[in-house]
VOPAGU-2260 file (C-alpha; in pm, 1 decimal, decimal comma):
REM VOPAGU-2260
SITE   aa  ch    i         X         Y         Z
SITE  MET   A    0   32929,3   -8024,7    9620,8
SITE  HIS   A    1   32710,1   -8094,0    9960,1
SITE  PRO   A    2   32431,2   -8355,2    9898,7
SITE  TYR   A    3   32168,0   -8119,9    9981,1
SITE  ARG   A    4   32270,5   -7864,0    9731,4
SITE  HIS   A    5   32238,4   -8113,7    9473,8
SITE  ILE   A    6   31856,1   -8183,7    9581,1
SITE  GLY   A    7   31784,3   -7836,8    9559,5
SITE  SER   A    8   31930,6   -7794,6    9223,9
SITE  VAL   A    9   31701,9   -8067,7    9080,1
SITE  ILE   A   10   31400,2   -7915,6    9236,0
SITE  ALA   A   11   31486,4   -7577,9    9133,1
SITE  LEU   A   12   31509,6   -7784,7    8793,4
SITE  LEU   A   13   31196,7   -7929,8    8765,9
SITE  ALA   A   14   31016,7   -7584,6    8893,1
SITE  ALA   A   15   31188,2   -7438,0    8579,2
SITE  CYS   A   16   31078,9   -7686,6    8357,9
SITE  GLY   A   17   30737,6   -7613,8    8454,4
SITE  VAL   A   18   30682,1   -7945,6    8701,0
SITE  ALA   A   19   30434,6   -7820,3    8954,1
SITE  HIS   A   20   30471,1   -7976,0    9301,9
SITE  ALA   A   21   30121,1   -8138,8    9366,4
SITE  GLY   A   22   29927,8   -8014,6    9640,4
SITE  THR   A   23   29815,6   -8237,8    9936,4
SITE  VAL   A   24   29466,0   -8240,1   10103,6
SITE  THR   A   25   29407,3   -8467,1   10377,6
SITE  VAL   A   26   29022,3   -8554,2   10438,5
SITE  TYR   A   27   28828,2   -8751,9   10671,4
SITE  SER   A   28   28527,5   -8930,8   10537,4
SITE  ALA   A   29   28238,8   -9125,5   10654,9
SITE  LEU   A   30   28091,7   -9252,2   10332,2
SITE  GLU   A   31   28149,9   -9580,3   10243,3
SITE  SER   A   32   28463,2   -9727,9   10087,2
SITE  ASP   A   33   28316,9   -9902,9    9775,0
SITE  GLU   A   34   28202,5   -9542,9    9675,4
SITE  ILE   A   35   28480,7   -9308,3    9794,7
SITE  ALA   A   36   28690,7   -9515,5    9538,1
SITE  ILE   A   37   28483,6   -9391,4    9241,2
SITE  TYR   A   38   28448,0   -9048,2    9364,6
SITE  LEU   A   39   28801,4   -8980,6    9425,5
SITE  ASP   A   40   28871,5   -9161,4    9077,2
SITE  ALA   A   41   28685,8   -8882,8    8945,2
SITE  ALA   A   42   28803,9   -8616,2    9132,7
SITE  LYS   A   43   29159,5   -8683,1    9059,2
SITE  LYS   A   44   29102,0   -8652,0    8714,2
SITE  ALA   A   45   28943,6   -8321,9    8760,0
SITE  LEU   A   46   29202,9   -8208,1    9012,5
SITE  PRO   A   47   29490,5   -8367,5    8865,4
SITE  ASP   A   48   29767,7   -8139,0    9057,2
SITE  LEU   A   49   29593,7   -8248,9    9408,7
SITE  ASP   A   50   29716,9   -8537,1    9612,1
SITE  ILE   A   51   29375,2   -8624,2    9785,3
SITE  ARG   A   52   29432,4   -8858,5   10078,7
SITE  VAL   A   53   29104,6   -8991,4   10221,9
SITE  LEU   A   54   29075,3   -9155,5   10593,1
SITE  ARG   A   55   28748,5   -9335,0   10590,6
SITE  LEU   A   56   28605,6   -9395,5   10918,3
SITE  SER   A   57   28270,9   -9511,7   11061,3
SITE  SER   A   58   28023,6   -9189,0   11155,1
SITE  GLY   A   59   28127,3   -9279,5   11550,7
SITE  ASP   A   60   28476,3   -9318,6   11502,3
SITE  LEU   A   61   28487,2   -9015,4   11274,3
SITE  ALA   A   62   28339,9   -8788,1   11539,8
SITE  ALA   A   63   28569,4   -8929,7   11796,8
SITE  ARG   A   64   28866,1   -8842,9   11625,6
SITE  LEU   A   65   28783,8   -8514,7   11524,6
SITE  LEU   A   66   28721,3   -8432,2   11900,9
SITE  ALA   A   67   29073,5   -8621,2   12012,8
SITE  GLU   A   68   29248,5   -8416,1   11745,7
SITE  SER   A   69   29088,0   -8085,0   11813,3
SITE  ALA   A   70   29364,8   -7940,2   11985,5
SITE  GLU   A   71   29558,8   -7981,5   11653,3
SITE  PRO   A   72   29347,0   -8105,7   11379,7
SITE  ARG   A   73   29531,0   -8330,0   11158,3
SITE  ASN   A   74   29281,5   -8320,9   10843,5
SITE  ASP   A   75   29198,9   -8004,2   10611,9
SITE  ALA   A   76   28843,7   -8130,2   10528,1
SITE  ILE   A   77   28552,2   -8346,0   10633,0
SITE  TRP   A   78   28342,4   -8518,1   10351,5
SITE  GLY   A   79   28014,4   -8683,5   10395,1
SITE  MET   A   80   27943,5   -8685,1   10770,6
SITE  ALA   A   81   27587,4   -8676,6   10904,4
SITE  VAL   A   82   27466,7   -8335,0   10970,4
SITE  THR   A   83   27330,9   -8404,8   11318,1
SITE  ASP   A   84   27700,8   -8530,0   11419,7
SITE  MET   A   85   27894,8   -8282,5   11253,3
SITE  LEU   A   86   27679,7   -7978,7   11451,1
SITE  GLU   A   87   27759,9   -8150,4   11788,1
SITE  PRO   A   88   27861,8   -7823,8   11979,3
SITE  HIS   A   89   28265,7   -7948,9   12007,8
SITE  ILE   A   90   28294,2   -8042,7   11657,1
SITE  ALA   A   91   28116,0   -7726,8   11493,0
SITE  ALA   A   92   28352,0   -7531,7   11652,4
SITE  LEU   A   93   28651,1   -7672,8   11443,8
SITE  LEU   A   94   28506,1   -7571,5   11144,9
SITE  ALA   A   95   28558,3   -7284,6   10886,5
SITE  PRO   A   96   28301,4   -7116,2   10669,8
SITE  VAL   A   97   28391,3   -7237,6   10297,1
SITE  ARG   A   98   28214,1   -7123,3    9983,8
SITE  GLY   A   99   28276,8   -7182,0    9596,2
SITE  PRO   A  100   28094,2   -7172,2    9246,8
SITE  ASN   A  101   27939,3   -7510,1    9295,2
SITE  ILE   A  102   27868,3   -7481,1    9692,6
SITE  ASP   A  103   27697,7   -7148,6    9610,0
SITE  ARG   A  104   27456,1   -7273,1    9336,6
SITE  MET   A  105   27324,8   -7552,1    9555,8
SITE  PRO   A  106   26979,3   -7506,6    9730,4
SITE  ALA   A  107   26969,0   -7312,9   10044,1
SITE  ALA   A  108   26818,7   -7596,8   10257,0
SITE  PHE   A  109   27142,7   -7811,9   10181,8
SITE  ARG   A  110   27374,7   -7511,1   10285,9
SITE  ALA   A  111   27420,9   -7391,8   10645,3
SITE  THR   A  112   27354,3   -7049,1   10673,0
SITE  ASP   A  113   27683,5   -6949,2   10826,9
SITE  ASP   A  114   27862,7   -7136,6   10558,3
SITE  LEU   A  115   28000,1   -7403,3   10791,7
SITE  TRP   A  116   27898,0   -7697,0   10610,5
SITE  PHE   A  117   27685,6   -7833,3   10266,2
SITE  ALA   A  118   27543,1   -8132,2   10206,9
SITE  PRO   A  119   27570,8   -8260,8    9839,5
SITE  THR   A  120   27375,0   -8595,4    9953,3
SITE  GLY   A  121   27125,3   -8786,0   10220,5
SITE  TYR   A  122   26999,3   -9085,3   10321,3
SITE  LEU   A  123   26609,1   -9142,1   10337,9
SITE  ALA   A  124   26429,0   -9412,2   10583,4
SITE  ALA   A  125   26241,1   -9648,8   10397,0
SITE  LEU   A  126   26117,7  -10025,8   10468,6
SITE  CYS   A  127   26262,8  -10333,8   10359,4
SITE  VAL   A  128   25987,6  -10575,1   10319,0
SITE  ASN   A  129   26000,5  -10903,6   10234,0
SITE  ARG   A  130   25676,8  -11025,8   10037,1
SITE  GLU   A  131   25746,1  -11396,4   10044,3
SITE  ALA   A  132   25822,4  -11342,8   10442,9
SITE  LEU   A  133   25490,6  -11165,4   10469,3
SITE  ASP   A  134   25268,2  -11372,3   10275,7
SITE  GLU   A  135   25419,5  -11691,8   10497,0
SITE  ARG   A  136   25266,3  -11505,6   10796,5
SITE  HIS   A  137   24950,1  -11366,6   10663,8
SITE  LEU   A  138   25053,7  -10994,6   10680,3
SITE  PRO   A  139   24946,1  -10669,3   10483,0
SITE  MET   A  140   25216,8  -10478,8   10322,1
SITE  PRO   A  141   25259,4  -10195,6   10569,1
SITE  ARG   A  142   25227,8   -9858,7   10391,7
SITE  SER   A  143   25257,7   -9581,6   10655,8
SITE  TRP   A  144   25457,7   -9559,8   10996,5
SITE  ARG   A  145   25125,6   -9592,5   11179,2
SITE  ASP   A  146   25078,1   -9939,5   11039,3
SITE  LEU   A  147   25399,9  -10052,1   11173,1
SITE  ALA   A  148   25231,5   -9963,8   11529,6
SITE  SER   A  149   24966,2  -10229,5   11465,1
SITE  PRO   A  150   24974,6  -10548,8   11720,8
SITE  GLN   A  151   24991,1  -10787,5   11402,7
SITE  TYR   A  152   25349,8  -10694,7   11336,3
SITE  LYS   A  153   25462,0  -10746,8   11675,8
SITE  GLY   A  154   25802,4  -10938,1   11688,5
SITE  GLN   A  155   25799,4  -10898,5   11278,1
SITE  ILE   A  156   26019,5  -10605,5   11246,8
SITE  ALA   A  157   26400,6  -10520,5   11275,1
SITE  MET   A  158   26525,8  -10151,0   11376,8
SITE  PRO   A  159   26850,8  -10000,1   11436,3
SITE  ASP   A  160   26945,4   -9905,5   11783,0
SITE  PRO   A  161   26949,8   -9524,5   11769,6
SITE  ALA   A  162   27226,4   -9525,6   12049,3
SITE  SER   A  163   27471,7   -9717,7   11802,7
SITE  SER   A  164   27320,5   -9618,5   11434,0
SITE  GLY   A  165   27290,9   -9292,4   11246,3
SITE  THR   A  166   27007,5   -9440,2   11084,4
SITE  GLY   A  167   26813,6   -9541,7   11418,5
SITE  TYR   A  168   26857,8   -9156,6   11513,7
SITE  MET   A  169   26795,7   -9009,6   11200,6
SITE  LEU   A  170   26453,8   -9205,9   11245,1
SITE  ILE   A  171   26383,3   -9104,3   11594,3
SITE  SER   A  172   26455,0   -8766,2   11550,5
SITE  SER   A  173   26280,0   -8712,9   11227,4
SITE  LEU   A  174   25965,7   -8873,6   11336,0
SITE  SER   A  175   25989,6   -8660,1   11669,6
SITE  ASP   A  176   26108,6   -8315,3   11571,9
SITE  ALA   A  177   26414,7   -8368,4   11783,9
SITE  GLY   A  178   26169,9   -8494,8   12093,0
SITE  ARG   A  179   25935,1   -8186,6   12046,8
SITE  ASN   A  180   25658,9   -8382,5   11917,2
SITE  ALA   A  181   25480,9   -8591,7   12175,4
SITE  GLY   A  182   25260,5   -8760,3   11938,5
SITE  GLY   A  183   25590,0   -8883,1   11709,1
SITE  MET   A  184   25734,4   -9004,3   12036,6
SITE  ASP   A  185   25439,8   -9198,2   12130,5
SITE  LEU   A  186   25397,6   -9341,7   11785,5
SITE  LEU   A  187   25795,5   -9463,3   11807,7
SITE  SER   A  188   25717,5   -9618,3   12157,5
SITE  ASP   A  189   25428,9   -9810,8   11979,9
SITE  ILE   A  190   25653,1   -9956,3   11649,0
SITE  THR   A  191   25909,1  -10035,4   11891,1
SITE  ARG   A  192   25693,7  -10246,3   12087,8
SITE  ASN   A  193   25650,4  -10455,6   11786,1
SITE  VAL   A  194   26032,9  -10482,2   11711,5
SITE  GLY   A  195   26166,4  -10838,2   11720,6
SITE  GLN   A  196   26541,0  -10754,8   11700,9
SITE  VAL   A  197   26720,8  -10430,7   11734,4
SITE  THR   A  198   27071,2  -10404,0   11517,0
SITE  LEU   A  199   27383,5  -10183,5   11573,6
SITE  SER   A  200   27390,7  -10069,9   11236,7
SITE  GLY   A  201   27136,4   -9896,8   10997,8
SITE  SER   A  202   27197,4  -10147,7   10680,6
SITE  ALA   A  203   27146,9  -10462,2   10906,1
SITE  PRO   A  204   26783,9  -10473,2   10904,6
SITE  CYS   A  205   26709,7  -10479,5   10542,0
SITE  LYS   A  206   26990,2  -10778,1   10525,3
SITE  LEU   A  207   26784,6  -10939,1   10793,7
SITE  ALA   A  208   26449,4  -10874,2   10598,1
SITE  ARG   A  209   26559,2  -11001,4   10288,3
SITE  ILE   A  210   26677,8  -11321,9   10370,8
SITE  GLY   A  211   26343,4  -11359,9   10548,9
SITE  GLU   A  212   26433,3  -11369,7   10929,5
SITE  PHE   A  213   26213,7  -11099,4   10962,2
SITE  PRO   A  214   25959,3  -10970,2   10723,0
SITE  ILE   A  215   26003,1  -10594,1   10770,8
SITE  GLY   A  216   26334,0  -10408,6   10856,6
SITE  ILE   A  217   26342,9  -10040,7   10920,5
SITE  SER   A  218   26645,1   -9913,6   10703,0
SITE  PHE   A  219   26746,8   -9658,4   10428,8
SITE  ALA   A  220   26626,7   -9641,7   10069,9
SITE  PHE   A  221   26969,2   -9743,2    9920,5
SITE  SER   A  222   27001,1  -10028,9   10135,3
SITE  ALA   A  223   26651,7  -10166,5   10007,6
SITE  MET   A  224   26707,1  -10051,9    9645,4
SITE  GLN   A  225   27036,7  -10265,7    9640,3
SITE  SER   A  226   26864,3  -10583,3    9777,7
SITE  ILE   A  227   26604,9  -10532,4    9469,3
SITE  ARG   A  228   26859,0  -10502,2    9267,5
SITE  GLN   A  229   27064,9  -10828,5    9394,7
SITE  GLY   A  230   26731,0  -11012,2    9312,8
SITE  TYR   A  231   26596,1  -11061,3    9678,3
SITE  PRO   A  232   26176,7  -11085,1    9729,3
SITE  VAL   A  233   26200,2  -10719,4    9896,2
SITE  THR   A  234   25978,7  -10417,2    9807,5
SITE  MET   A  235   26085,0  -10075,0    9936,2
SITE  VAL   A  236   25805,5   -9858,9   10102,5
SITE  ILE   A  237   25863,0   -9520,2   10174,4
SITE  PRO   A  238   25639,2   -9460,9   10494,1
SITE  GLU   A  239   25319,6   -9243,7   10422,5
SITE  GLY   A  240   25371,6   -8984,9   10709,9
SITE  ARG   A  241   25650,8   -8785,9   10796,1
SITE  LYS   A  242   25976,0   -8859,3   10576,0
SITE  GLY   A  243   26264,7   -8949,9   10814,9
SITE  TYR   A  244   26605,7   -8829,8   10671,1
SITE  GLU   A  245   26971,7   -8738,0   10720,2
SITE  LEU   A  246   27216,4   -8478,5   10514,9
SITE  GLU   A  247   27540,3   -8587,4   10456,1
SITE  ALA   A  248   27782,2   -8293,9   10499,2
SITE  SER   A  249   28108,8   -8158,8   10413,8
SITE  ALA   A  250   28304,1   -7913,4   10574,2
SITE  LEU   A  251   28648,2   -7703,4   10587,7
SITE  MET   A  252   28836,0   -7732,6   10911,0
SITE  LYS   A  253   28951,1   -7391,7   11081,7
SITE  GLY   A  254   29292,3   -7334,5   11024,3
SITE  ALA   A  255   29362,1   -7608,5   10793,7
SITE  ALA   A  256   29720,9   -7633,4   10683,5
SITE  HIS   A  257   29604,7   -7687,2   10321,6
SITE  ALA   A  258   29285,8   -7467,8   10289,4
SITE  ASP   A  259   29298,2   -7333,2    9918,9
SITE  ASP   A  260   29338,5   -7678,8    9787,4
SITE  ALA   A  261   29070,1   -7820,3   10034,5
SITE  ARG   A  262   28820,1   -7557,1    9907,8
SITE  ARG   A  263   28890,5   -7657,1    9552,4
SITE  PHE   A  264   28840,0   -8024,2    9635,1
SITE  LEU   A  265   28538,8   -7938,7    9833,4
SITE  ASP   A  266   28393,0   -7735,8    9573,4
SITE  TRP   A  267   28443,6   -8021,5    9312,9
SITE  THR   A  268   28212,8   -8272,3    9549,7
SITE  ALA   A  269   27950,4   -8016,5    9485,7
SITE  SER   A  270   27991,1   -8040,2    9104,6
SITE  PRO   A  271   27752,5   -8183,5    8862,8
SITE  GLU   A  272   28005,5   -8412,3    8778,5
SITE  ALA   A  273   28005,0   -8524,0    9149,9
SITE  ALA   A  274   27628,2   -8513,3    9145,4
SITE  ALA   A  275   27616,7   -8786,5    8863,4
SITE  LEU   A  276   27823,3   -9040,6    9012,8
SITE  TYR   A  277   27636,9   -8984,3    9361,7
SITE  ARG   A  278   27335,1   -9073,8    9213,7
SITE  GLY   A  279   27451,7   -9447,8    9196,9
SITE  PHE   A  280   27458,0   -9494,8    9554,1
SITE  LYS   A  281   27225,5   -9207,9    9690,9
SITE  GLU   A  282   26844,6   -9156,0    9715,8
SITE  ILE   A  283   26900,2   -8763,1    9811,2
SITE  VAL   A  284   27116,9   -8583,4    9542,6
SITE  ALA   A  285   27096,1   -8188,0    9620,2
SITE  ALA   A  286   27251,8   -8080,2    9296,8
SITE  PRO   A  287   26997,2   -7853,3    9131,4
SITE  GLY   A  288   26767,5   -8050,3    8877,5
SITE  SER   A  289   26888,0   -8373,9    9013,2
SITE  THR   A  290   26639,0   -8636,2    9008,8
SITE  PRO   A  291   26614,8   -8988,1    9105,8
SITE  SER   A  292   26710,0   -9231,6    8802,2
SITE  ALA   A  293   26434,9   -9440,0    8621,5
SITE  GLU   A  294   26524,5   -9729,4    8792,0
SITE  GLN   A  295   26499,7   -9576,3    9109,0
SITE  GLN   A  296   26154,2   -9424,7    9039,4
SITE  ARG   A  297   26043,0   -9791,6    8937,0
SITE  GLN   A  298   26165,0   -9906,4    9278,9
SITE  GLY   A  299   25960,7   -9619,0    9454,3
SITE  LEU   A  300   26163,3   -9350,0    9528,5
SITE  PRO   A  301   25909,2   -9044,7    9421,1
SITE  ALA   A  302   26038,3   -8826,5    9123,3
SITE  ASP   A  303   26008,1   -8487,9    9354,5
SITE  LEU   A  304   26178,7   -8649,1    9632,5
SITE  VAL   A  305   26402,1   -8325,9    9719,8
SITE  ALA   A  306   26132,6   -8114,2    9669,6
SITE  THR   A  307   25886,5   -8294,2    9947,4
SITE  LEU   A  308   26162,8   -8322,6   10227,5
SITE  PRO   A  309   26026,3   -8136,5   10515,4
SITE  ALA   A  310   26236,8   -7915,0   10720,5
SITE  ARG   A  311   26469,3   -8005,6   10994,5
SITE  ASP   A  312   26602,6   -7846,1   11258,0
SITE  PHE   A  313   26924,0   -8005,3   11268,1
SITE  ALA   A  314   27124,3   -7787,7   11498,5
SITE  THR   A  315   26868,9   -7910,1   11756,3
SITE  ALA   A  316   26863,6   -8274,8   11651,7
SITE  ALA   A  317   27257,0   -8245,9   11727,0
SITE  ARG   A  318   27227,7   -8080,3   12057,9
SITE  GLU   A  319   26942,5   -8310,6   12184,5
SITE  ARG   A  320   27086,6   -8628,8   12076,4
SITE  ALA   A  321   27223,4   -8783,4   12402,1
SITE  ALA   A  322   26892,3   -8661,7   12587,1
SITE  LEU   A  323   26652,1   -8786,5   12317,8
SITE  ILE   A  324   26830,6   -9121,2   12269,1
SITE  ALA   A  325   26779,4   -9163,8   12668,3
SITE  ARG   A  326   26415,0   -9025,4   12657,6
SITE  TYR   A  327   26345,1   -9291,5   12392,4
SITE  LYS   A  328   26515,4   -9577,0   12616,5
SITE  ARG   A  329   26312,4   -9516,6   12867,6
SITE  LEU   A  330   25981,2   -9492,0   12667,9
SITE  THR   A  331   26054,7   -9807,5   12491,0
SITE  ARG   A  332   26181,7  -10032,9   12810,4
């Protein structure tokens, strides 16, 4: 017998015995590796017939890879990418509409009107304030974005660079309404004059603050809550004024090789089961009825956080990214 005929007979026998060949889904993600591992373990239990292969990339590397592969995409789906990155016109052109029972139940503010993306999670701008460092410098606790513009904080703030950090761009875009609010731009300029160090990543300012190198780090809420949990003398402050936030979106690739299986996986990422896991890592969880945990509320997250988020024009924020960063840099020279 020809050797390949034998292989074909084995495959036919397995099929006859009810052994299904698992589908394969290739996913690109900008979520953190430690959280991906936890989510993926649950996803594989919920979808045991799927072989879910995840490539984790930083936000910038993910965008660059999608563009480099645009003529022939190698992934079926995107999982957890900043909306303002995903809506870059060349990347948005690679996406196909996606719907599902769980996706359709998500609040409208967390879904694209054309179904090209949905966002089960997001992150919120927050201050990491080291109480001991603040006391040593005889400085008051800042409570608002306007407070950070006070000359008393000159040189006492660490902030992420909007050119290299998604958190940094989220901050300047949110507070200035994508550059359309002149007062917001002026406020950002005043705050930046007090910045003692600009960092490459969004978590770095909080890490600097928790060891006391700077009393104040402009970062995001999860980084602050993680520092508190680890025992650092940090207080999380959600500044009064406009809330800065970003959504982490997921999407189906146009012409995906495994589109049906990718839809099943993506719908699972919007499920109540997934939302329960997100709460361990995320401050913004979009699932209906989801509220911050008791611990998160003790650390400073408002119980009605999702309801209090202002509307954001993510498409404009994406389109104006390069221009807004250049404008901000000119203002802060």
